[in-house]
Backbone as CSV, one residue per row, in Angstrom:
resi,resn,N_x,N_y,N_z,CA_x,CA_y,CA_z,C_x,C_y,C_z
1,MET,14.948,32.709,4.449,15.005,32.230,5.834,14.884,30.705,5.846
2,PRO,15.654,30.051,6.718,15.546,28.596,6.812,14.209,28.188,7.408
3,PRO,13.736,26.997,7.111,12.462,26.538,7.664,12.571,26.266,9.150
4,GLN,11.425,26.220,9.814,11.388,25.801,11.205,11.556,24.282,11.218
5,SER,12.780,23.832,11.276,13.097,22.425,11.046,12.665,21.552,12.217
6,TYR,12.167,20.362,11.899,11.856,19.382,12.917,13.154,18.893,13.553
7,SER,14.193,18.819,12.766,15.541,18.534,13.248,16.490,19.244,12.303
8,HIS,17.774,19.012,12.456,18.712,19.652,11.547,18.647,19.051,10.159
9,ARG,17.897,17.944,9.998,17.857,17.266,8.702,16.525,17.400,7.979
10,PHE,15.448,17.728,8.685,14.131,17.711,8.038,13.367,18.995,8.317
11,ARG,12.611,19.425,7.325,11.880,20.686,7.402,10.684,20.608,8.354
12,SER,10.101,19.429,8.498,8.901,19.274,9.323,8.698,17.798,9.626
13,VAL,7.713,17.511,10.460,7.368,16.119,10.751,6.940,15.412,9.463
14,GLU,6.199,16.134,8.600,5.747,15.538,7.342,6.930,15.120,6.465
15,HIS,7.970,15.941,6.463,9.129,15.612,5.645,9.927,14.462,6.258
16,LEU,9.947,14.359,7.562,10.561,13.193,8.207,9.786,11.929,7.837
17,GLN,8.456,12.028,7.844,7.634,10.879,7.463,7.876,10.495,6.004
18,ARG,8.056,11.508,5.156,8.360,11.221,3.756,9.699,10.496,3.642
19,PHE,10.682,10.896,4.429,11.980,10.227,4.445,11.811,8.750,4.796
20,GLU,11.019,8.481,5.823,10.799,7.096,6.235,10.109,6.302,5.136
21,ALA,9.253,6.980,4.342,8.502,6.295,3.286,9.367,5.945,2.095
22,ILE,10.398,6.765,1.819,11.174,6.552,0.590,12.568,5.995,0.832
23,LYS,12.983,5.865,2.079,14.373,5.467,2.337,14.689,4.057,1.849
24,GLY,13.662,3.247,1.614,13.889,1.900,1.107,13.802,1.799,-0.404
25,TRP,13.562,2.934,-1.077,13.478,2.910,-2.536,14.844,2.590,-3.131
26,SER,14.832,1.969,-4.269,16.087,1.676,-4.959,16.601,2.927,-5.671
27,PHE,17.732,2.809,-6.349,18.342,3.945,-7.031,18.426,3.668,-8.531
28,HIS,17.986,4.635,-9.319,18.153,4.543,-10.772,19.415,5.315,-11.138
29,LYS,20.460,4.606,-11.486,21.780,5.218,-11.638,22.004,5.743,-13.060
30,GLU,22.740,6.842,-13.133,23.077,7.432,-14.424,24.201,6.664,-15.105
31,ARG,24.483,7.071,-16.353,25.587,6.494,-17.109,26.522,7.598,-17.611
32,HIS,27.767,7.236,-17.787,28.792,8.103,-18.349,29.046,7.655,-19.787
33,VAL,29.146,8.606,-20.714,29.512,8.266,-22.089,31.034,8.284,-22.201
34,GLN,31.590,7.193,-22.683,33.045,7.047,-22.761,33.416,6.514,-24.142
35,LEU,33.506,7.439,-25.102,33.820,7.074,-26.478,35.035,7.846,-26.964
36,ARG,35.798,7.242,-27.872,36.902,7.950,-28.507,36.349,8.930,-29.531
37,GLU,37.173,9.894,-29.912,36.730,10.925,-30.839,36.306,10.358,-32.188
38,ASP,36.889,9.249,-32.603,36.589,8.684,-33.913,35.459,7.662,-33.880
39,GLU,34.735,7.572,-32.762,33.658,6.594,-32.626,32.294,7.282,-32.605
40,TYR,31.364,6.794,-33.422,29.965,7.236,-33.445,29.869,8.763,-33.553
41,HIS,30.304,9.264,-34.712,30.397,10.700,-34.944,29.046,11.407,-34.799
42,ASP,27.972,10.804,-35.346,26.660,11.458,-35.285,26.225,11.698,-33.842
43,PHE,26.401,10.696,-33.014,26.013,10.796,-31.610,26.860,11.840,-30.883
44,GLN,28.166,11.728,-30.999,29.047,12.654,-30.285,28.958,14.074,-30.841
45,GLY,28.715,14.181,-32.146,28.566,15.504,-32.730,27.353,16.236,-32.198
46,GLU,26.247,15.515,-32.019,25.037,16.150,-31.487,25.214,16.515,-30.013
47,ILE,25.933,15.686,-29.271,26.255,16.012,-27.878,27.031,17.327,-27.818
48,ALA,28.038,17.459,-28.668,28.853,18.670,-28.681,28.044,19.879,-29.131
49,CYS,27.212,19.697,-30.154,26.411,20.794,-30.688,25.463,21.353,-29.636
50,ARG,24.909,20.486,-28.813,23.945,20.911,-27.799,24.609,21.318,-26.478
51,HIS,25.916,21.241,-26.410,26.653,21.553,-25.173,26.196,20.644,-24.019
52,TRP,26.080,19.358,-24.303,25.622,18.390,-23.312,26.777,17.611,-22.672
53,ALA,27.979,18.155,-22.712,29.130,17.436,-22.177,28.942,17.078,-20.700
54,ARG,28.439,18.020,-19.907,28.229,17.740,-18.475,27.137,16.697,-18.271
55,LEU,26.136,16.714,-19.140,25.035,15.755,-19.023,25.521,14.326,-19.230
56,VAL,26.468,14.126,-20.138,26.930,12.773,-20.465,28.172,12.369,-19.689
57,THR,28.669,13.259,-18.836,29.817,12.907,-17.985,29.482,13.215,-16.522
58,PRO,28.490,12.530,-15.963,28.134,12.779,-14.565,29.237,12.329,-13.614
59,MET,29.098,12.715,-12.357,30.026,12.255,-11.334,30.056,10.729,-11.310
60,ALA,31.184,10.157,-10.958,31.327,8.704,-10.946,30.593,8.062,-9.775
61,LYS,30.355,8.839,-8.703,29.693,8.318,-7.514,28.682,9.343,-6.997
62,PHE,27.748,8.878,-6.173,26.758,9.760,-5.563,26.635,9.462,-4.076
63,ASP,26.054,10.419,-3.353,25.842,10.280,-1.907,24.388,9.882,-1.679
64,SER,24.153,8.631,-1.340,22.793,8.108,-1.228,21.995,8.787,-0.117
65,GLU,22.624,9.077,1.014,21.908,9.719,2.119,21.459,11.131,1.737
66,ILE,22.334,11.865,1.070,22.001,13.221,0.630,20.845,13.181,-0.365
67,VAL,20.887,12.230,-1.286,19.822,12.112,-2.286,18.479,11.845,-1.621
68,ILE,18.442,10.931,-0.665,17.183,10.604,0.012,16.668,11.817,0.779
69,GLU,17.552,12.524,1.480,17.132,13.716,2.219,16.640,14.816,1.274
70,PHE,17.291,14.944,0.131,16.860,15.936,-0.862,15.423,15.660,-1.287
71,TYR,15.140,14.422,-1.656,13.789,14.086,-2.101,12.775,14.200,-0.967
72,ALA,13.170,13.808,0.227,12.248,13.898,1.363,11.871,15.349,1.650
73,ASN,12.841,16.240,1.658,12.586,17.642,1.993,12.017,18.449,0.824
74,ALA,11.993,17.854,-0.373,11.334,18.501,-1.515,9.860,18.131,-1.586
75,TRP,9.414,17.254,-0.714,8.014,16.786,-0.700,7.064,17.975,-0.543
76,PRO,6.111,18.159,-1.483,5.186,19.299,-1.391,4.119,19.060,-0.329
77,THR,4.061,19.928,0.644,3.087,19.776,1.735,1.862,20.668,1.563
78,LYS,1.925,21.623,0.625,0.791,22.509,0.360,0.335,22.311,-1.070
79,GLU,-0.932,21.967,-1.234,-1.476,21.708,-2.555,-1.459,22.976,-3.410
80,GLY,-1.011,22.835,-4.650,-1.011,23.956,-5.575,0.198,24.855,-5.484
81,VAL,1.113,24.586,-4.535,2.322,25.396,-4.386,3.483,24.676,-5.068
82,ARG,4.064,25.310,-6.071,5.174,24.713,-6.819,6.491,25.259,-6.259
83,ASP,7.003,24.603,-5.244,8.230,25.022,-4.579,9.397,24.260,-5.192
84,MET,10.150,24.916,-6.070,11.219,24.247,-6.815,12.547,24.311,-6.056
85,ARG,12.555,23.778,-4.850,13.776,23.735,-4.053,13.613,22.705,-2.942
86,SER,14.724,22.337,-2.357,14.711,21.432,-1.215,15.623,22.012,-0.134
87,TRP,15.576,21.411,1.033,16.363,21.847,2.183,17.244,20.679,2.609
88,VAL,18.566,20.830,2.499,19.471,19.720,2.793,20.556,20.190,3.758
89,ARG,20.453,19.735,4.998,21.467,19.963,6.029,21.882,21.427,6.141
90,GLY,20.873,22.272,6.288,21.126,23.678,6.532,21.243,24.539,5.295
91,HIS,21.012,23.981,4.117,21.172,24.733,2.877,19.945,24.552,1.983
92,TRP,19.462,25.656,1.417,18.449,25.556,0.368,19.125,25.106,-0.917
93,VAL,18.526,24.124,-1.587,19.053,23.610,-2.851,17.983,23.767,-3.920
94,PRO,18.182,24.645,-4.892,17.172,24.835,-5.937,17.127,23.644,-6.882
95,LEU,15.933,23.325,-7.384,15.798,22.256,-8.364,15.062,22.750,-9.606
96,ASP,15.117,24.068,-9.833,14.455,24.629,-11.001,15.365,24.535,-12.224
97,ALA,14.805,24.872,-13.384,15.546,24.742,-14.636,16.782,25.627,-14.663
98,LYS,16.704,26.819,-14.070,17.849,27.730,-14.087,19.033,27.121,-13.360
99,ALA,18.794,26.546,-12.181,19.885,25.952,-11.403,20.459,24.727,-12.115
100,ILE,19.580,23.889,-12.657,20.049,22.692,-13.354,20.798,23.077,-14.620
101,ASN,20.279,24.079,-15.340,20.935,24.534,-16.558,22.351,25.033,-16.258
102,GLN,22.480,25.806,-15.183,23.795,26.321,-14.798,24.728,25.179,-14.412
103,PHE,24.222,24.207,-13.659,25.044,23.082,-13.228,25.512,22.249,-14.425
104,LEU,24.664,22.140,-15.453,24.997,21.345,-16.631,25.830,22.117,-17.649
105,GLY,26.206,23.347,-17.319,27.053,24.114,-18.215,26.305,24.860,-19.291
106,ASP,25.044,25.252,-19.013,24.223,26.028,-19.956,24.075,25.334,-21.305
107,PRO,23.378,24.171,-21.328,23.140,23.491,-22.605,22.421,24.393,-23.599
108,LEU,22.748,24.216,-24.859,22.184,25.052,-25.913,20.754,24.645,-26.212
109,ILE,19.880,25.636,-26.464,18.516,25.388,-26.886,18.440,25.743,-28.365
110,LEU,18.151,24.751,-29.194,18.203,24.954,-30.640,16.857,25.416,-31.181
111,GLU,16.834,25.665,-32.484,15.658,26.182,-33.163,14.497,25.182,-33.131
112,GLU,13.280,25.688,-32.952,12.088,24.837,-32.907,11.733,24.347,-34.303
113,ASP,11.023,23.217,-34.392,10.554,22.686,-35.660,9.291,21.885,-35.397
114,GLN,8.896,21.055,-36.361,7.679,20.270,-36.242,8.001,18.796,-36.420
115,GLN,7.013,17.948,-36.109,7.224,16.525,-36.219,5.925,15.818,-36.578
116,CYS,6.046,14.607,-37.056,4.888,13.763,-37.288,5.302,12.321,-37.072
117,GLU,4.331,11.438,-36.817,4.637,10.062,-36.470,5.346,9.337,-37.611
118,GLU,4.959,9.627,-38.876,5.603,8.970,-40.003,7.089,9.332,-40.070
119,ALA,7.402,10.605,-39.789,8.798,11.031,-39.800,9.578,10.350,-38.690
120,ILE,8.952,10.208,-37.532,9.603,9.525,-36.411,9.928,8.087,-36.793
121,ALA,8.950,7.395,-37.373,9.168,6.001,-37.754,10.278,5.878,-38.789
122,GLN,10.314,6.803,-39.743,11.325,6.751,-40.799,12.730,6.940,-40.237
123,LEU,12.868,7.812,-39.257,14.189,8.165,-38.750,14.708,7.194,-37.700
124,LEU,13.828,6.703,-36.835,14.281,5.974,-35.653,14.291,4.466,-35.797
125,CYS,13.501,3.910,-36.716,13.310,2.468,-36.655,12.852,1.907,-37.990
126,GLN,12.665,0.585,-37.999,12.089,-0.090,-39.152,10.560,0.006,-39.127
127,ASP,9.955,0.010,-37.931,8.508,0.095,-37.838,8.101,0.331,-36.393
128,PHE,6.896,0.866,-36.198,6.296,0.992,-34.884,5.615,-0.312,-34.487
129,ALA,5.339,-0.463,-33.187,4.376,-1.453,-32.733,2.992,-0.804,-32.812
130,TRP,2.002,-1.582,-33.191,0.665,-1.043,-33.441,-0.342,-1.661,-32.480
131,THR,-1.393,-0.901,-32.170,-2.504,-1.440,-31.400,-3.455,-2.158,-32.346
132,ALA,-4.469,-2.827,-31.760,-5.455,-3.540,-32.576,-6.248,-2.588,-33.464
133,THR,-6.325,-1.321,-33.064,-7.066,-0.334,-33.842,-6.183,0.383,-34.861
134,GLY,-4.938,-0.046,-34.972,-4.055,0.539,-35.966,-3.338,1.792,-35.521
135,ARG,-3.265,2.025,-34.203,-2.605,3.225,-33.688,-1.138,2.918,-33.389
136,GLN,-0.249,3.815,-33.816,1.176,3.658,-33.527,1.433,4.050,-32.070
137,VAL,2.028,3.185,-31.289,2.168,3.464,-29.858,3.610,3.408,-29.349
138,ARG,4.468,2.604,-29.973,5.815,2.460,-29.429,6.747,1.843,-30.473
139,ILE,8.047,2.004,-30.226,9.051,1.346,-31.043,9.662,0.230,-30.206
140,MET,9.670,-0.982,-30.740,10.322,-2.086,-30.055,11.834,-1.947,-30.230
141,CYS,12.560,-2.313,-29.216,14.024,-2.197,-29.247,14.613,-2.950,-30.430
142,THR,14.026,-4.079,-30.773,14.552,-4.893,-31.874,14.395,-4.213,-33.222
143,ASN,13.535,-3.178,-33.311,13.340,-2.461,-34.565,14.121,-1.152,-34.640
144,MET,14.765,-0.768,-33.559,15.448,0.525,-33.515,16.768,0.490,-34.271
145,THR,17.133,1.617,-34.855,18.471,1.754,-35.402,19.481,1.797,-34.264
146,THR,20.728,1.579,-34.607,21.789,1.660,-33.594,21.811,3.041,-32.950
147,LEU,21.712,4.082,-33.750,21.765,5.439,-33.213,20.606,5.700,-32.257
148,THR,19.419,5.209,-32.598,18.270,5.361,-31.707,18.517,4.666,-30.381
149,GLN,19.095,3.475,-30.424,19.340,2.731,-29.185,20.395,3.410,-28.317
150,ILE,21.392,4.027,-28.939,22.385,4.764,-28.150,21.705,5.916,-27.414
151,TRP,20.894,6.701,-28.142,20.189,7.813,-27.508,19.205,7.325,-26.454
152,MET,18.510,6.223,-26.728,17.583,5.678,-25.751,18.306,5.326,-24.459
153,THR,19.461,4.683,-24.579,20.223,4.300,-23.393,20.618,5.518,-22.572
154,LEU,21.092,6.567,-23.243,21.490,7.781,-22.535,20.293,8.468,-21.891
155,LEU,19.222,8.667,-22.650,18.064,9.405,-22.143,17.380,8.678,-20.991
156,LEU,17.284,7.347,-21.075,16.627,6.590,-20.008,17.507,6.441,-18.772
157,SER,18.751,6.881,-18.874,19.647,6.883,-17.712,19.780,8.270,-17.101
158,ASN,19.909,9.317,-17.947,20.308,10.635,-17.452,19.265,11.735,-17.621
159,VAL,18.196,11.496,-18.394,17.212,12.560,-18.639,15.802,12.140,-18.247
160,LEU,15.364,10.974,-18.687,14.038,10.437,-18.368,14.216,9.047,-17.778
161,PRO,14.692,8.955,-16.533,15.107,7.664,-15.980,14.014,6.601,-16.026
162,SER,14.392,5.431,-16.515,13.482,4.289,-16.584,14.296,3.026,-16.773
163,ASP,13.884,1.955,-16.104,14.526,0.661,-16.300,13.827,-0.142,-17.393
164,HIS,12.723,0.409,-17.901,11.977,-0.272,-18.961,12.588,0.131,-20.293
165,ASN,13.413,-0.725,-20.869,14.145,-0.359,-22.078,13.968,-1.334,-23.225
166,SER,12.919,-2.154,-23.168,12.659,-3.067,-24.284,11.944,-2.367,-25.427
167,ASP,11.353,-1.193,-25.143,10.692,-0.410,-26.171,10.610,1.034,-25.718
168,LEU,10.246,1.913,-26.649,10.052,3.333,-26.345,8.626,3.730,-26.689
169,PRO,7.823,4.214,-25.715,6.503,4.738,-26.058,6.640,6.007,-26.895
170,LEU,5.570,6.357,-27.592,5.618,7.449,-28.551,6.177,8.757,-27.986
171,PRO,5.780,9.226,-26.788,6.348,10.488,-26.302,7.875,10.460,-26.180
172,LYS,8.431,9.346,-25.741,9.882,9.258,-25.632,10.521,9.126,-27.012
173,CYS,9.817,8.483,-27.949,10.297,8.466,-29.337,10.405,9.888,-29.867
174,GLN,9.444,10.718,-29.508,9.444,12.095,-29.990,10.638,12.866,-29.460
175,LEU,11.037,12.571,-28.226,12.201,13.254,-27.667,13.467,12.871,-28.426
176,VAL,13.623,11.586,-28.748,14.769,11.170,-29.553,14.708,11.844,-30.925
177,TYR,13.514,11.909,-31.501,13.350,12.501,-32.828,13.767,13.973,-32.849
178,VAL,13.353,14.732,-31.847,13.697,16.160,-31.866,15.200,16.370,-31.719
179,ILE,15.856,15.466,-31.011,17.311,15.560,-30.889,17.972,15.327,-32.242
180,LEU,17.535,14.293,-32.942,18.176,13.925,-34.198,17.849,14.887,-35.334
181,THR,16.785,15.643,-35.200,16.413,16.599,-36.252,16.673,18.035,-35.817
182,LEU,17.489,18.198,-34.777,17.978,19.511,-34.349,16.871,20.440,-33.876
183,MET,15.812,19.882,-33.324,14.754,20.725,-32.763,15.118,21.158,-31.349
184,SER,14.303,22.047,-30.821,14.549,22.589,-29.491,14.263,21.561,-28.400
185,VAL,15.224,21.380,-27.514,15.029,20.584,-26.299,15.664,21.355,-25.147
186,HIS,14.849,21.890,-24.273,15.366,22.568,-23.084,15.581,21.479,-22.040
187,VAL,16.732,20.816,-22.107,16.945,19.611,-21.309,16.892,19.899,-19.813
188,ALA,17.370,21.068,-19.393,17.308,21.408,-17.965,15.873,21.546,-17.503
189,GLN,15.002,22.126,-18.350,13.591,22.259,-17.987,12.912,20.903,-17.921
190,VAL,13.246,20.020,-18.882,12.689,18.669,-18.852,13.073,17.967,-17.555
191,ILE,14.359,18.031,-17.185,14.825,17.377,-15.962,14.163,17.982,-14.739
192,ALA,14.072,19.315,-14.685,13.452,19.981,-13.539,11.998,19.549,-13.388
193,ASP,11.262,19.471,-14.490,9.857,19.074,-14.422,9.708,17.603,-14.040
194,VAL,10.614,16.757,-14.536,10.571,15.344,-14.151,10.829,15.192,-12.654
195,ILE,11.818,15.921,-12.131,12.095,15.863,-10.694,10.889,16.354,-9.904
196,TYR,10.288,17.469,-10.345,9.136,18.027,-9.623,7.977,17.030,-9.575
197,LEU,7.691,16.388,-10.711,6.626,15.394,-10.734,6.980,14.196,-9.860
198,PHE,8.263,13.831,-9.866,8.681,12.646,-9.132,8.609,12.851,-7.619
199,VAL,8.988,14.046,-7.147,9.035,14.246,-5.689,7.651,14.122,-5.063
200,GLY,6.599,14.331,-5.841,5.254,14.239,-5.300,4.592,12.892,-5.479
201,MET,5.312,11.928,-6.036,4.722,10.619,-6.287,4.558,9.828,-4.998
202,ALA,3.423,9.155,-4.893,3.180,8.298,-3.741,3.921,6.979,-3.910
203,PRO,4.360,6.371,-2.811,5.009,5.061,-2.917,4.051,4.027,-3.491
204,THR,4.566,3.137,-4.309,3.786,2.019,-4.821,4.508,0.731,-4.449
205,ARG,3.734,-0.301,-4.172,4.328,-1.548,-3.707,4.776,-2.431,-4.859
206,HIS,5.882,-3.121,-4.639,6.406,-4.045,-5.625,5.422,-5.206,-5.779
207,PRO,5.102,-5.617,-7.016,4.094,-6.666,-7.199,4.471,-8.016,-6.603
208,LEU,5.773,-8.289,-6.452,6.211,-9.573,-5.923,6.620,-9.523,-4.460
209,ASP,6.864,-8.302,-3.954,7.286,-8.148,-2.560,6.582,-6.935,-1.957
210,PRO,5.450,-7.128,-1.255,4.668,-6.013,-0.706,5.437,-5.131,0.277
211,GLU,6.553,-5.650,0.818,7.336,-4.869,1.770,8.235,-3.845,1.070
212,LYS,8.371,-3.953,-0.246,9.241,-3.057,-0.992,8.424,-2.171,-1.930
213,SER,9.017,-1.047,-2.305,8.405,-0.166,-3.306,9.069,-0.421,-4.654
214,ASN,8.287,-0.260,-5.730,8.894,-0.400,-7.054,9.321,0.937,-7.619
215,ARG,9.329,1.999,-6.781,9.877,3.285,-7.192,11.402,3.267,-7.038
216,ALA,12.066,4.107,-7.823,13.520,4.253,-7.714,13.866,5.732,-7.748
217,LEU,14.716,6.182,-6.834,15.143,7.574,-6.798,16.046,7.862,-8.002
218,GLU,15.913,9.076,-8.553,16.519,9.400,-9.844,17.484,10.577,-9.745
219,PHE,18.270,10.800,-10.800,19.195,11.925,-10.925,20.151,11.995,-9.734
220,LEU,20.759,10.880,-9.435,21.523,10.724,-8.194,22.775,11.596,-8.163
221,THR,23.572,11.564,-9.227,24.782,12.384,-9.233,24.442,13.856,-9.449
222,LEU,23.395,14.134,-10.217,22.965,15.515,-10.421,22.574,16.154,-9.089
223,ILE,21.786,15.444,-8.300,21.358,15.970,-7.009,22.533,16.081,-6.050
224,THR,23.408,15.082,-6.048,24.611,15.167,-5.214,25.417,16.401,-5.584
225,GLY,25.591,16.643,-6.891,26.350,17.801,-7.352,25.663,19.120,-7.043
226,LEU,24.338,19.186,-7.210,23.594,20.403,-6.877,23.743,20.739,-5.397
227,CYS,23.612,19.732,-4.547,23.761,19.953,-3.099,25.173,20.431,-2.772
228,GLN,26.165,19.799,-3.383,27.556,20.188,-3.140,27.796,21.628,-3.574
229,SER,27.212,22.034,-4.696,27.413,23.391,-5.205,26.777,24.441,-4.307
230,GLU,25.808,24.041,-3.473,25.166,24.959,-2.537,25.802,24.900,-1.149
231,GLY,26.907,24.183,-1.020,27.635,24.147,0.246,27.330,22.975,1.142
232,VAL,26.537,22.014,0.659,26.220,20.839,1.470,27.408,19.880,1.447
233,PRO,27.923,19.465,2.602,28.999,18.466,2.611,28.480,17.129,2.087
234,VAL,29.139,16.556,1.107,28.705,15.283,0.535,29.845,14.274,0.599
235,THR,29.454,13.013,0.636,30.437,11.922,0.632,30.003,10.901,-0.402
236,PRO,30.305,11.151,-1.672,29.901,10.204,-2.719,30.582,8.851,-2.538
237,SER,29.787,7.797,-2.472,30.351,6.467,-2.256,29.705,5.400,-3.124
238,LYS,28.518,5.690,-3.663,27.816,4.724,-4.509,28.189,4.961,-5.974
239,VAL,28.584,3.905,-6.658,29.056,4.002,-8.039,27.870,3.960,-9.004
240,ILE,27.950,4.745,-10.090,26.899,4.740,-11.094,27.058,3.537,-12.021
241,ARG,26.204,3.452,-13.036,26.223,2.320,-13.952,27.495,2.312,-14.817
242,PRO,27.773,1.162,-15.428,28.898,1.114,-16.366,28.687,2.114,-17.511
243,PRO,29.764,2.618,-18.099,29.638,3.653,-19.120,29.135,3.121,-20.463
244,ILE,28.691,4.045,-21.296,28.358,3.732,-22.677,29.653,3.798,-23.480
245,THR,30.152,2.659,-23.870,31.399,2.556,-24.627,31.119,1.905,-25.984
246,ARG,32.137,1.841,-26.817,31.962,1.156,-28.099,31.585,-0.304,-27.892
247,ALA,32.248,-0.958,-26.935,31.941,-2.365,-26.663,30.498,-2.519,-26.188
248,PHE,30.022,-1.584,-25.347,28.642,-1.622,-24.873,27.676,-1.484,-26.045
249,ILE,27.940,-0.518,-26.930,27.062,-0.270,-28.073,27.020,-1.484,-28.988
250,GLU,28.183,-2.081,-29.259,28.222,-3.223,-30.161,27.505,-4.436,-29.567
251,LYS,27.439,-4.511,-28.255,26.774,-5.657,-27.608,25.279,-5.427,-27.423
252,TYR,24.878,-4.194,-27.067,23.488,-3.966,-26.662,22.682,-3.056,-27.596
253,CYS,23.314,-2.392,-28.548,22.607,-1.374,-29.332,22.542,-1.688,-30.824
254,LYS,22.633,-2.942,-31.180,22.526,-3.318,-32.577,21.106,-3.810,-32.864
255,PRO,20.479,-3.346,-33.972,19.121,-3.797,-34.297,19.127,-5.251,-34.750
256,ARG,18.023,-5.920,-34.500,17.849,-7.284,-34.985,17.269,-7.179,-36.387
257,GLN,18.086,-7.383,-37.390,17.706,-7.127,-38.776,16.990,-8.335,-39.375
258,ALA,15.786,-8.080,-39.856,15.028,-9.142,-40.515,15.634,-9.425,-41.884
259,GLN,15.482,-10.655,-42.351,16.064,-11.038,-43.626,15.487,-10.172,-44.742
260,GLY,16.353,-9.624,-45.567,15.915,-8.799,-46.680,15.698,-7.356,-46.314
261,ASP,15.698,-7.009,-45.014,15.502,-5.632,-44.587,16.852,-4.944,-44.480
262,THR,16.820,-3.633,-44.542,18.000,-2.832,-44.283,17.699,-1.903,-43.145
263,HIS,18.737,-1.480,-42.428,18.521,-0.556,-41.318,19.535,0.567,-41.416
264,GLN,19.205,1.651,-40.773,20.093,2.818,-40.766,21.123,2.669,-39.674
265,ASP,22.382,2.681,-40.037,23.439,2.564,-39.039,23.700,3.921,-38.416
266,ALA,24.521,3.912,-37.342,24.775,5.155,-36.611,25.497,6.181,-37.469
267,GLY,26.200,5.726,-38.507,26.928,6.671,-39.336,26.192,7.077,-40.594
268,ALA,24.979,6.563,-40.798,24.228,6.869,-42.010,23.675,8.283,-41.955
269,PRO,23.511,8.946,-43.130,22.966,10.300,-43.126,21.516,10.319,-42.698
270,LEU,21.119,11.394,-42.035,19.750,11.534,-41.588,18.861,11.952,-42.749
271,PRO,17.574,11.511,-42.761,16.662,11.953,-43.804,16.313,13.418,-43.615
272,PRO,15.781,14.081,-44.647,15.411,15.487,-44.493,14.320,15.664,-43.464
273,ARG,14.251,16.850,-42.862,13.220,17.129,-41.870,11.843,17.041,-42.509
274,LEU,10.906,16.455,-41.792,9.532,16.353,-42.255,8.645,17.099,-41.284
275,ALA,7.552,17.644,-41.790,6.641,18.405,-40.950,5.216,18.202,-41.432
276,ASP,4.267,18.379,-40.509,2.863,18.388,-40.874,2.172,19.429,-40.029
277,SER,0.865,19.325,-39.935,0.113,20.355,-39.217,0.062,20.118,-37.724
278,ALA,0.872,19.169,-37.215,0.801,18.838,-35.791,1.310,19.965,-34.913
279,GLY,2.145,20.839,-35.461,2.657,21.947,-34.669,3.907,21.561,-33.921
280,PRO,4.540,22.515,-33.212,5.762,22.235,-32.478,5.564,21.134,-31.452
281,LEU,6.638,20.419,-31.196,6.532,19.262,-30.307,6.142,19.645,-28.898
282,GLY,6.836,20.628,-28.290,6.512,21.010,-26.921,6.700,19.850,-25.964
283,VAL,7.956,19.454,-25.710,8.250,18.252,-24.936,7.590,18.274,-23.563
284,GLU,7.540,19.450,-22.911,7.060,19.512,-21.541,5.619,19.005,-21.391
285,ARG,4.793,19.166,-22.437,3.400,18.757,-22.294,3.247,17.237,-22.265
286,TYR,4.290,16.523,-22.624,4.243,15.071,-22.585,4.767,14.487,-21.264
287,LEU,5.203,15.333,-20.345,5.909,14.816,-19.181,5.077,13.881,-18.328
288,GLN,3.787,14.142,-18.242,2.940,13.240,-17.443,2.995,11.833,-18.004
289,HIS,3.188,11.700,-19.320,3.275,10.375,-19.929,4.690,9.826,-19.874
290,LEU,5.684,10.731,-19.843,7.062,10.282,-19.839,7.471,9.715,-18.498
291,VAL,6.945,10.244,-17.412,7.300,9.784,-16.059,6.355,8.675,-15.682
292,ARG,6.887,7.512,-15.409,6.033,6.401,-15.038,6.764,5.455,-14.119
């Protein structure tokens, strides 16, 4: 049954208020991968293996009004109730993993494995950044391999949206690692959980402009497409980011190689899988740290 709507656009007064609170937020736009078949085989091969074609070829444009209404009407008004859907112009739009998985073309979930920080460092970069106490916390972009930077660019645009791309904190490093070592990543579940956590976030003020929020609405073409698939009329007009092309990779995804050091190129063979007693990665348990 449809909700007792405050208007034809909002489920309640609270959801209208949420709309007013977020309508000034900026947009974190996705990217399209645009490579020839003979370019970056390791990257494109893993995309094909995981059936992520839909994930890397999002719609070219999104409907900003629909996206804002989707997030406003997904606002949780009852504590402890996990309602994985929104209400957009007369239609229920699910935002659970099943709906996202179907929309993305049923991405493959591969076999589970294990990981450790030393293996991550060996595969993704020349070295971690360390804390004063000697704890490994992040990989600086300048230390990343080309292949790591390509995956970082895609994931921070289409899976774990973030404009902070000068480094990768350890949980996000782990996500890149599981992809490169063929571990299980239920990408639709990750996206669904990120959206769920995001819809409940309170607005935060921009440090330089108190009148603006430093939050940005995410998964713009995905939400536009989900709404369209449920019968919501959409008018995509906002263009997404420039695509990931060979020219883009050669300009932005090359490691800064220190003299005498060597780095793993995108076409280099991967090292053997490493494991320790840490147990399976379990990406979902890191989501509170991944969303920021």
